[in-house]
Each structure stands twice: as C-alpha cells, then as structure tokens.
C-alpha positions as CSV (number, residue, x, y, z in Angstrom):
1,X,90.2,62.4,88.9
2,X,91.2,59.7,91.3
3,X,87.6,58.6,92.2
4,X,86.6,58.3,88.5
5,X,89.7,56.2,87.8
6,X,89.0,54.0,90.8
7,X,85.4,53.5,89.8
8,X,86.4,52.7,86.2
9,X,89.0,50.2,87.5
10,X,86.6,48.5,89.9
11,X,83.9,48.3,87.2
12,X,86.4,46.8,84.8
13,X,87.5,44.2,87.3
14,X,83.9,43.2,88.0
15,X,83.0,43.0,84.3
16,X,86.3,41.2,83.4
17,X,84.5,37.8,83.4
18,X,82.7,38.9,80.2
19,X,85.8,39.8,78.3
20,X,84.8,37.7,75.3
21,X,81.3,39.2,75.2
22,X,80.2,41.4,72.4
23,X,80.5,45.2,73.0
24,X,76.8,45.7,73.8
25,X,76.7,42.9,76.4
26,X,79.9,44.3,78.0
27,X,78.5,47.8,78.2
28,X,75.2,46.6,79.7
29,X,77.2,44.7,82.3
30,X,79.2,47.8,83.1
31,X,75.9,49.7,83.5
32,X,74.6,47.1,85.9
33,X,77.8,47.2,87.9
34,X,77.8,51.0,88.1
35,X,74.1,51.0,89.2
36,X,75.0,48.6,92.0
37,X,78.0,50.7,93.0
38,X,75.8,53.8,93.0
39,X,73.3,52.2,95.4
40,X,76.1,50.9,97.7
41,X,77.7,54.4,97.8
42,X,74.3,56.0,98.6
43,X,73.8,53.5,101.5
44,X,77.3,54.3,102.8
45,X,76.6,58.0,102.6
46,X,73.4,57.6,104.6
47,X,75.1,55.5,107.3
48,X,78.0,57.9,107.6
49,X,75.7,60.9,107.8
50,X,73.7,59.2,110.6
51,X,77.0,58.5,112.5
52,X,78.1,62.1,112.0
53,X,74.8,63.5,113.2
54,X,74.9,61.2,116.3
55,X,78.4,62.6,117.0
56,X,77.0,66.1,117.0
57,X,77.2,67.3,113.4
58,X,74.3,69.6,112.3
59,X,72.8,70.1,108.8
60,X,75.3,72.8,107.9
61,X,78.2,70.4,108.5
62,X,76.5,67.5,106.8
63,X,75.7,69.7,103.8
64,X,79.2,71.0,103.5
65,X,80.7,67.5,103.7
66,X,78.2,66.2,101.0
67,X,78.5,69.2,98.7
68,X,75.0,70.4,99.6
69,X,73.4,73.4,101.2
70,X,72.1,73.1,104.7
71,X,68.6,72.9,103.2
72,X,69.7,70.2,100.8
73,X,71.1,68.1,103.6
74,X,67.9,68.5,105.5
75,X,65.9,67.4,102.5
76,X,68.2,64.4,101.9
77,X,68.3,63.3,105.6
78,X,65.1,64.6,107.2
79,X,64.9,64.1,110.9
80,X,68.5,63.0,111.2
81,X,69.5,66.0,113.3
82,X,67.5,66.8,116.4
83,X,67.3,70.3,117.8
84,X,69.0,70.6,121.1
85,X,67.3,73.2,123.3
86,X,69.4,74.8,126.0
87,X,67.2,75.2,129.1
88,X,69.2,78.1,130.4
89,X,68.8,80.0,127.1
90,X,65.1,79.3,127.2
91,X,64.7,80.7,130.7
92,X,66.3,84.0,129.7
93,X,63.7,86.2,127.9
94,X,64.6,89.4,126.1
95,X,63.1,92.5,127.6
96,X,60.2,94.0,125.7
97,X,59.7,97.6,124.8
98,X,56.3,97.3,126.5
99,X,57.8,96.2,129.8
100,X,56.8,98.9,132.3
101,X,58.3,97.4,135.4
102,X,61.5,99.5,135.1
C-alpha cells in the first residue's frame, strides 16, 4: 500500500536521529511519531470536511469520501452540514385525502 509505505518512510526519517538507540527506545520513538502523525491527519480531515461542507457537500458525500456511512459522517462531524430549506418546496403542500374542496 502506497500510504503505508509513505507513513513508514516518514516515521523512519523522523526517528533517524536515534539510529544508535536500543531497539526499545527506537520503537517507542516510532510510536510517539506515529501518534503525532495520527493527530495531524485527523486535524487535516476535519478541516477538509469543513471546506467540503462549505462548498455544498452533504453527509452522504462526506461519508463516502471518508469511508463512512452518512450517519457515521454525521456523528464524526455533527452540525457541519446545515439543512437548506427550499422556500418554494415548503409552500407546496400535498393534497390530503380529507380535502373536501374539490
């Protein structure tokens, strides 16, 4: 996987300074770097989702892009997408079976 290889390479480059360290210290340093990368990626995802929503994307599109369901996207980014109500659609009301004006 390209992403996995890239993350491994970046982690290795950031930990390279500890090349003479014992294996435990090196692996703990890798874990720390990976944790920081995970936080940075999460922040980038949140910012990108906000920009997509402000450009008109809804929860179905956000979920699809993030590998989530619509409900999952809504739970991850609550309140990010506002419901747009079309005034013309609101003015049209379906006829009722109890409507006797016909």
